[in-house]
C-alpha positions in Angstrom: 14.3 -9.1 0.0 17.6 -9.6 1.5 16.3 -11.8 4.3 14.9 -14.0 1.6 18.0 -14.1 -0.5 20.0 -15.0 2.7 17.8 -18.1 3.2 16.4 -17.2 6.4 13.2 -18.4 7.9 11.1 -17.2 11.0 10.5 -20.1 13.2 8.4 -18.4 15.7 6.8 -15.0 16.4 6.5 -13.3 19.8 4.2 -10.4 20.5 2.7 -8.0 22.9 -0.7 -6.4 22.9 -3.0 -4.2 25.1 -5.8 -6.8 25.8 -6.2 -10.3 24.5 -9.3 -12.9 25.0 -8.6 -16.3 26.1 -8.9 -17.5 22.5 -5.7 -15.5 21.5 -7.5 -12.8 19.7 -6.1 -9.4 20.2 -9.2 -7.3 21.5 -7.4 -4.0 21.0 -4.5 -3.5 18.4 -4.2 -0.1 17.4 -3.1 0.0 13.7 -2.6 -3.8 13.4 1.1 -3.6 13.0 1.8 -7.0 14.0 -0.6 -8.0 11.1 1.2 -5.9 8.7 4.5 -7.3 9.7 3.1 -10.8 9.5 1.8 -10.3 5.9 5.2 -8.6 5.0 7.2 -11.3 5.9 4.7 -13.9 4.3 4.8 -12.0 1.0 8.7 -12.3 1.0 8.2 -16.1 1.7 10.3 -16.5 5.1 7.2 -16.9 7.3 4.8 -19.7 6.7 1.3 -19.4 8.2 1.9 -22.3 10.4 4.7 -20.3 12.1 3.4 -20.2 15.8 2.7 -17.1 17.5 3.3 -16.5 21.1 1.8 -13.5 23.3 3.7 -12.5 26.4 1.6 -10.6 28.8 0.6 -9.7 32.3 -2.3 -11.8 33.6 -4.6 -8.8 33.7 -4.4 -8.5 30.0 -6.1 -11.6 29.3 -9.8 -11.2 29.8 -13.0 -13.4 29.6 -15.5 -11.3 27.6 -18.5 -13.4 28.5 -17.8 -13.0 32.3 -17.5 -9.4 31.6 -20.7 -9.1 29.7 -19.3 -8.7 26.4 -19.9 -10.5 23.3 -17.0 -13.1 22.4 -14.7 -11.8 19.7 -13.3 -14.3 17.2 -10.6 -13.8 14.4 -12.7 -12.5 11.6 -11.1 -9.6 10.0 -9.2 -10.0 6.6 -5.4 -10.5 7.7 -6.0 -11.0 11.4 -3.5 -13.2 13.2 -4.6 -15.4 16.3 -2.0 -16.5 19.0 -1.1 -20.1 19.3 -0.1 -19.5 23.0 -0.7 -16.6 25.5 1.7 -16.6 28.4 1.2 -14.7 31.6 3.5 -15.1 34.8 0.5 -17.3 36.3 -1.0 -19.2 33.2 -0.3 -20.3 29.7 -3.3 -20.5 27.3 -3.0 -22.9 24.5 -5.2 -22.2 21.3 -6.1 -25.0 19.1 -6.1 -24.5 15.4 -5.2 -20.6 15.7 -6.4 -18.5 12.9 -3.6 -16.8 10.6 -3.6 -15.1 7.4 -1.7 -16.7 4.6 -2.2 -14.1 2.0 0.6 -11.7 2.3 -0.2 -7.8 1.7 -3.3 -7.0 -0.1 -2.6 -3.4 -1.1 -6.2 -2.8 -2.0 -6.9 -2.9 1.8 -3.9 -1.1 3.2 -4.8 2.2 4.7 -3.1 5.1 2.8 -1.7 6.6 5.9 0.1 3.3 6.7 1.4 3.0 3.1 2.9 6.6 3.7 4.4 5.8 6.9 5.7 2.1 6.7 8.7 2.1 4.5 8.8 -1.7 4.0 5.3 -1.3 2.6 6.4 1.1 0.3 9.4 -0.9 -1.0 7.3 -4.0 -1.3 4.7 -2.1 -3.3 7.2 -1.0 -5.6 8.7 -4.4 -6.2 5.1 -5.8 -6.8 4.7 -3.2 -9.4 8.1 -4.1 -11.1 7.2 -7.8 -11.2 3.9 -6.8 -12.8 5.7 -4.7 -15.4 8.3 -7.4 -16.1 5.6 -10.2 -16.2 3.5 -8.3 -18.8 6.8 -7.4 -20.8 7.7 -11.0 -21.0 10.7 -10.7 -19.0 10.1 -13.6 -16.5 11.5 -16.8 -17.5 8.0 -18.8 -17.1 6.4 -16.2 -19.6 8.7 -17.4 -22.4 8.3 -20.2 -24.8 11.3 -22.3 -25.3 11.6 -21.3 -29.0 11.4 -17.8 -28.4 14.4 -15.4 -27.8 14.0 -12.9 -25.3 13.4 -9.2 -26.9 15.6 -6.5 -26.1 13.9 -3.9 -23.6 12.8 -0.7 -25.3 14.3 2.5 -24.2 11.6 3.3 -21.8 11.7 -0.3 -20.3 15.6 0.1 -20.0 15.2 3.3 -18.4 13.0 1.8 -16.0 15.5 -1.1 -15.4 18.6 1.3 -14.9 16.5 3.1 -12.1 15.8 -0.1 -10.2 19.4 -1.2 -10.6 20.4 2.3 -9.2 18.1 1.8 -6.3 19.0 -1.7 -5.7 22.9 -0.8 -5.4 21.9 1.3 -2.5 20.3 -1.6 -0.8 23.0 -3.9 -1.3 25.8 -1.6 0.3 
């Protein structure tokens, strides 16, 4: 959230990968960490789905599946990000209308192991939970009617607010 609060915006992403096809699709991506990073940055509103993605790889890492007798791979997985450009020492591949996710993190589809091991995912999930609690409790400005005065938080809600304030002090330091 600090990045967003400071007004930062990402203008371009550069990635690597093991193998790409000539259409900018990663053929082997392991745990899809780039997609997780992409979704996290979108979720905090510092990355647009129109941000160009450039892969910088060796020529041997770009394959033509059809000439190898393989089925052509298209970006069809939820959250997948296709490159706009693939740059090798010998050639540049430009991809028209690259497919990129615009939805941020979908915690229903996040692997439990990834959630346990990626600290920013845990933090974002906590923030989303607090936002839901606050929205349901009428703490968000857009949920209030003009004539209503804000209600004081209950003891339990105040305890939750105090915990979050203590946690946030640690991040501001």
